[in-house]
C-alpha positions in Angstrom: -210.1 107.6 -25.3 -214.3 106.7 -25.2 -213.7 105.1 -28.2 -211.2 102.7 -27.6 -212.7 101.6 -24.1 -215.9 101.3 -25.9 -214.4 98.8 -28.3 -212.5 97.3 -26.1 -215.7 96.4 -23.7 -217.6 95.5 -27.1 -214.6 92.6 -28.0 -214.1 91.7 -24.1 -218.1 91.1 -23.7 -218.5 89.5 -27.0 -220.0 86.3 -28.0 -217.1 84.4 -26.8 -217.1 85.9 -23.0 -220.9 85.4 -23.0 -220.4 81.2 -23.5 -217.6 81.2 -21.6 -219.1 81.8 -18.6 -222.3 80.0 -19.3 -220.0 76.8 -20.8 -218.1 77.1 -17.5 -221.6 77.2 -15.2 -222.2 74.0 -17.3 -219.0 72.5 -17.1 -219.1 73.0 -13.3 -222.6 71.5 -13.2 -222.2 68.5 -14.9 -218.7 68.0 -13.3 -220.0 67.8 -9.5 -223.2 65.5 -10.3 -225.9 68.3 -10.8 -225.2 68.9 -7.1 -225.8 72.7 -7.3 -229.4 72.0 -9.1 -230.6 69.0 -7.1 -229.8 70.7 -3.4 -230.8 74.2 -4.4 -233.6 73.4 -1.6 -231.5 72.8 1.1 -228.7 75.6 -0.2 -232.7 78.0 0.1 -232.7 76.7 3.7 -229.3 77.1 4.9 -229.5 80.6 3.9 -233.0 81.5 5.3 -232.4 79.6 8.2 -231.5 80.2 12.4 -227.9 78.8 12.0 -227.1 81.1 9.2 -228.3 84.4 11.1 -225.8 83.4 14.1 -222.9 85.6 15.4 -219.7 83.6 15.3 -216.2 84.8 16.9 -214.2 84.6 13.1 -216.2 86.3 11.1 -219.5 87.8 10.1 -222.9 85.5 10.1 -223.1 83.4 7.0 -227.1 85.0 6.0 -224.9 88.6 6.7 -222.0 87.3 4.1 -225.0 86.7 1.4 -226.4 89.9 1.9 -223.0 92.1 1.6 -222.4 90.0 -1.8 -225.9 90.8 -2.8 -225.8 94.5 -1.7 -223.7 94.6 -4.5 -225.6 92.7 -7.1 -228.7 94.0 -6.6 -228.6 97.7 -7.8 -229.6 99.3 -10.2 -229.4 96.9 -13.0 -232.5 95.2 -11.4 -234.3 98.2 -12.5 -232.6 99.8 -15.3 -230.5 96.7 -16.8 -233.8 94.7 -17.2 -235.6 97.4 -19.1 -232.6 97.8 -21.3 -232.4 94.5 -21.9 -236.1 94.2 -23.2 -235.6 97.1 -25.2 -233.0 95.7 -27.0 -233.8 92.1 -27.1 -237.8 91.6 -26.7 -239.2 90.2 -24.1 -237.5 87.0 -24.7 -235.0 88.6 -23.0 -236.2 87.9 -19.8 -235.7 84.0 -20.6 -232.2 83.6 -21.2 -231.7 86.0 -18.1 -233.0 82.9 -16.2 -231.2 80.6 -17.8 -227.8 82.6 -17.2 -229.0 82.6 -13.7 -229.9 79.3 -13.4 -226.3 78.2 -15.2 -224.4 80.5 -12.9 -225.4 78.4 -9.9 -222.3 76.2 -9.6 -220.4 79.2 -10.8 -221.1 81.3 -7.7 -220.9 78.2 -5.7 -217.7 77.0 -6.9 -216.0 80.5 -6.8 -217.4 81.1 -3.3 -216.8 77.6 -1.4 -213.1 78.2 -2.9 -212.9 81.7 -1.4 -213.6 79.8 2.0 -211.7 77.2 1.8 -208.0 79.2 0.9 -208.8 82.6 2.7 -206.7 84.0 5.3 -206.9 85.7 8.5 -204.9 89.7 8.9 -203.3 90.7 11.7 -206.3 91.5 13.4 -207.9 88.1 13.0 -210.6 89.3 10.3 -211.1 86.6 7.6 -210.0 88.1 4.1 -210.7 86.1 0.9 -211.5 85.7 -2.8 -210.4 84.2 -6.0 -206.6 86.3 -5.6 -206.3 84.3 -2.5 -207.5 81.2 -4.4 -205.0 81.8 -7.2 -202.3 83.1 -4.9 -202.2 79.4 -3.0 -202.7 77.0 -5.5 -201.2 78.5 -8.9 -197.7 79.7 -7.3 -195.7 82.1 -9.2 -198.1 82.8 -12.1 -201.2 82.7 -9.2 -199.6 85.5 -7.4 -199.3 87.9 -10.9 -202.9 86.4 -12.0 -204.1 87.2 -8.4 -203.0 91.0 -8.4 -204.3 91.2 -11.8 -207.6 90.2 -10.7 -207.4 92.4 -7.5 -206.1 95.4 -9.4 -209.4 94.7 -11.4 -211.9 94.7 -8.7 -210.3 97.8 -7.3 -211.0 99.6 -10.5 -214.4 97.9 -10.9 -215.3 99.3 -7.4 -214.5 102.7 -7.9 -216.3 102.8 -11.2 -219.8 100.4 -11.0 -219.8 100.6 -7.3 -218.9 104.3 -6.2 -219.1 106.5 -9.3 -222.2 105.1 -11.1 -224.5 104.1 -8.3 -224.1 108.0 -7.2 -224.8 109.2 -10.6 -228.3 106.8 -10.6 -229.0 108.7 -6.8 -228.8 111.8 -7.9 -230.1 111.7 -11.4 -233.4 110.1 -9.5 -233.4 112.5 -6.6 -233.4 115.5 -9.1 -235.6 114.3 -11.4 -238.5 113.4 -9.4 -237.6 115.4 -5.9 -235.5 118.2 -7.0 -232.9 118.0 -5.0 -229.8 119.4 -6.5 -226.8 117.1 -7.6 -224.6 118.7 -5.6 -226.1 117.5 -2.5 -226.9 114.2 -3.5 -223.1 113.1 -4.0 -221.6 114.2 -0.9 -224.4 113.2 1.0 -224.3 109.7 -0.1 -220.4 109.6 0.2 -220.6 111.1 3.6 -223.3 107.9 4.7 -221.2 105.5 3.1 -218.3 106.8 5.2 -220.1 106.8 8.3 -221.4 102.9 7.7 -217.6 101.5 6.2 -215.6 103.2 9.2 -216.9 100.2 11.2 -215.7 97.8 8.9 -217.0 94.7 7.4 -219.2 94.2 10.2 -220.8 97.3 10.2 -221.2 97.1 6.5 -222.7 93.5 6.9 -225.5 94.8 9.6 -226.9 97.6 7.2 -226.6 95.3 4.1 -228.8 92.8 6.7 -231.2 95.3 7.6 -231.4 97.2 4.3 -231.2 93.9 1.6 -234.5 92.4 2.2 -236.2 95.7 3.7 -235.6 97.1 0.4 -236.2 93.8 -1.4 -240.0 93.1 -0.2 -240.7 96.8 -0.7 -240.1 96.4 -4.4 -241.1 93.0 -4.4 -244.8 93.8 -3.1 -244.8 96.7 -5.5 -243.8 94.6 -8.8 -246.0 92.5 -7.7 -248.9 94.9 -7.7 -248.1 96.4 -11.3 -248.6 92.7 -12.4 -251.5 91.6 -10.5 -252.9 95.4 -11.8 -252.3 94.0 -15.4 -253.2 89.9 -15.1 -255.9 90.3 -17.6 -252.3 90.7 -20.3 -249.9 88.6 -18.5 -251.2 85.0 -20.7 -250.0 87.3 -23.8 -247.0 88.4 -22.0 -245.9 84.7 -21.0 -246.5 83.6 -24.5 -244.3 86.8 -26.2 -241.7 85.9 -23.9 -241.3 82.3 -24.7 -241.8 83.0 -28.6 -239.1 85.7 -28.7 -236.6 83.6 -27.0 -237.1 80.4 -29.1 -238.4 81.6 -31.9 -236.4 82.8 -35.1 -238.3 85.9 -35.6 -237.2 89.2 -35.8 -237.3 91.3 -32.6 -239.3 94.8 -32.9 -237.3 96.6 -35.4 -234.5 94.0 -36.4 -233.6 91.8 -39.5 -235.5 88.6 -40.0 -234.0 86.0 -38.0 -232.3 88.1 -35.8 -235.1 88.1 -33.1 -233.5 85.1 -31.1 -230.3 85.6 -31.5 -230.6 89.5 -29.6 -232.4 87.8 -27.2 -229.8 85.4 -26.0 -227.2 88.3 -26.4 -228.9 90.5 -24.4 -230.6 88.2 -21.7 -227.5 86.7 -20.8 -225.2 90.2 -20.9 -227.7 91.6 -18.7 -228.2 88.2 -16.1 -224.1 88.4 -15.8 -224.4 91.7 -14.9 -227.1 91.3 -12.3 -225.7 88.0 -10.6 -222.6 88.5 -10.9 -222.0 84.9 -11.0 -218.4 84.1 -12.8 -216.5 88.0 -11.9 -215.7 86.6 -8.5 -216.6 89.5 -6.6 -219.2 87.6 -4.7 -216.5 85.3 -3.3 -215.1 88.5 -1.6 -218.1 88.3 0.9 -218.5 84.8 1.4 -214.9 84.7 2.7 -216.3 86.7 5.8 -218.3 84.4 6.9 -218.2 82.9 10.0 -218.5 79.1 9.2 -216.5 76.2 9.4 -217.8 74.5 6.3 -217.0 75.8 2.5 -219.5 73.8 0.6 -222.2 74.9 3.0 -221.1 78.6 2.8 -221.2 78.1 -1.0 -224.3 76.7 -1.6 -225.7 79.6 1.1 -224.3 82.1 -1.5 -225.1 80.8 -5.0 -228.8 81.5 -3.5 -228.1 84.8 -4.6 -228.6 84.2 -8.3 -232.1 83.3 -7.0 -232.7 86.2 -5.2 -231.5 88.7 -7.2 -232.2 87.4 -11.1 -234.7 84.5 -10.8 -237.3 86.9 -8.4 -236.2 90.8 -8.5 -235.5 90.8 -12.1 -238.0 88.6 -13.0 -240.8 90.4 -11.3 -239.2 93.9 -13.2 -239.6 92.5 -16.8 -242.6 90.9 -15.7 -244.1 94.5 -14.3 -243.1 96.0 -17.7 -243.8 93.2 -20.4 -247.6 92.8 -18.8 -247.7 96.8 -18.8 -247.9 97.3 -22.4 -245.3 100.1 -22.1 -242.5 98.3 -24.4 -242.1 99.9 -27.0 -243.4 102.9 -26.4 -242.2 106.2 -27.8 -240.9 109.8 -25.8 -241.9 112.9 -26.9 -239.2 112.7 -29.8 -240.3 109.3 -31.2 -237.6 107.2 -29.7 -238.2 104.2 -28.0 -238.4 104.4 -24.2 -235.8 102.9 -22.2 -233.8 102.2 -18.7 -235.6 103.9 -15.8 -237.9 105.4 -17.3 -239.5 102.8 -19.3 -239.9 100.9 -15.8 -241.4 104.3 -14.4 -243.9 103.9 -16.9 -244.9 100.2 -16.4 -245.1 101.2 -12.6 -247.5 104.1 -13.4 -250.0 101.3 -14.8 -250.8 100.5 -12.0 -249.5 102.7 -9.0 -250.6 106.1 -10.9 -248.4 109.0 -10.0 -246.7 107.5 -7.0 -244.8 105.3 -9.4 -242.3 107.2 -10.7 -241.9 108.2 -6.7 -241.5 104.3 -5.9 -239.1 103.7 -8.7 -236.8 106.5 -7.4 -236.8 105.6 -4.0 -235.8 102.0 -4.6 -233.3 103.6 -7.6 -231.6 105.4 -4.3 -232.0 102.7 -1.9 -231.1 99.7 -4.6 -228.0 102.1 -5.5 -226.3 103.1 -1.9 -226.6 99.2 -1.1 -224.0 98.4 -4.0 -221.6 101.3 -3.0 -222.1 99.7 0.5 -220.8 95.9 -1.1 -218.8 97.2 -3.7 -216.8 99.5 -1.2 -215.7 96.3 1.1 -215.2 94.5 -2.0 -212.9 97.0 -3.5 -211.1 97.3 0.2 -210.4 94.1 0.8 -208.7 94.2 -3.1 -206.7 97.0 -2.4 -205.8 96.1 1.5 -204.7 92.3 -0.6 -202.2 94.5 -3.3 -201.0 97.5 -1.0 -201.0 96.2 2.8 -203.6 96.9 5.5 -201.9 100.4 6.4 -203.5 101.8 3.2 -207.1 100.7 4.0 -207.6 104.7 5.0 -206.4 106.0 1.5 -208.8 103.8 -0.4 -211.4 104.6 1.6 -210.7 108.2 1.2 -210.6 107.6 -2.7 -213.7 106.0 -2.6 -215.4 108.3 -1.4 -214.1 111.0 -3.5 -215.4 109.0 -6.5 -218.8 108.6 -5.1 -219.0 112.6 -4.4 -217.4 113.3 -7.8 -219.6 110.9 -10.2 -222.7 112.2 -8.8 -222.5 115.3 -11.5 -220.4 113.7 -13.6 -221.0 112.2 -17.4 -219.9 109.2 -17.5 -220.0 107.3 -20.0 -216.3 106.7 -19.9 -216.8 105.7 -16.4 -219.5 102.9 -17.6 -216.8 101.3 -20.1 -214.1 101.6 -18.3 -216.1 99.8 -15.4 -217.2 96.9 -17.9 -213.6 96.3 -19.1 -212.7 96.0 -15.6 -215.7 93.6 -14.8 -214.7 91.5 -17.6 -210.9 91.1 -16.6 -212.1 89.8 -13.2 -214.2 87.2 -14.7 -211.4 86.0 -17.3 -208.9 85.0 -15.0 -211.7 84.0 -11.8 -213.0 81.7 -14.9 -210.0 80.1 -15.7 -209.2 79.4 -12.0 -212.6 77.8 -11.8 -212.2 75.8 -14.7 -208.6 74.5 -13.1 -209.8 73.9 -10.3 -212.9 72.1 -10.9 -211.6 68.7 -10.2 -211.0 69.9 -6.3 -214.5 71.3 -5.8 -216.4 68.1 -7.2 -214.5 66.4 -4.9 -215.4 68.7 -2.1 -218.8 68.7 -3.0 -219.3 64.6 -3.1 -217.6 64.3 0.3 -220.4 67.0 2.0 -222.4 64.7 -0.2 -222.1 62.1 1.8 -221.9 63.5 5.0 -224.9 64.7 4.4 -226.4 62.0 3.4 -225.2 60.1 6.8 -227.2 63.0 9.5 
């Protein structure tokens, strides 16, 4: 089973899929006259302005919708995933993470804009949307089947990467640093998540709106402290990043000519997994926003790439590169990787508190991911099976969180990778098919902006 999933994951997330993700983003950017790039400043002002925080009668504030989407993307990947990319692809992988995030601006913008345009209200008057609703609305019967396929994959991803793996990260961090038993962490995380999710999207968005900015600032402050604590190494680290990303020399331990190839592979892959541009998951959260302008919400939503990858992942990557721990070996002589590598980096400036800080960050980041993915998963589940099945989904999700804390999750990781790829492929197909419509909407909005 695990071997089959590993093979499927490697095939689905091979160079072809990564090229399709980058290519779709660049194609959409060009077709929309580079407006997602040109309007990035406007997008950031809209996301952080007062208007985005105002509560409407028909949905959550646009800023809260953004925070809910970010809750699902700002997770352990920002700590563990970045370190993994640097270990496997060298320092140059960090630059390619930025490239993938920048190319993905148009992708994130388009999927979220279309989700708002084609969203629907349920019997309670709550907005629901996402790629499955777009596919069903514009592609007829094939779109209905494609939407169901997307939604089923999203449900699988929510149980795997959203529930089990995040609970496992929480439990591992608490046990390693604070000695909390695994059998306590899992049920505790499940109960806390249940208390939030019972209030629906409004409750989830309120918690995410409070949690995401606080933990983001908290983490960035410590990360910058590590960078400034190793400031003398910053010029050399930057040189390594650019050399590793663009030079055809080998990465550490690699064969000649493999350096840039591995940097591109791991940088793009980690960038995609970090900000999820192209997966369509953020579009589900975007559709809950109280807004009359799909284009404006698309711009607000695309700033998630900036916050998640261009800021948080960059700080993690620079902290690791500046600290000089990249390439360090453990007691067994194996390269230190993942969260352990980030802990080593933070210890260089924060001392023994570095481990505790990273552990707390993992717990907060992972819990936010649980909340964000729960909402996205329940929306997909209701799309498939109807509103009456919502309590069933929430029960199943809480059980996966409680169970995942103490289990060996290699199979779950592989299954989650497969589900993410199966979301990505139909979503990108739909975006390419509707690129003309997205371009028209974007140009029309630009004309209105010029007149104001």
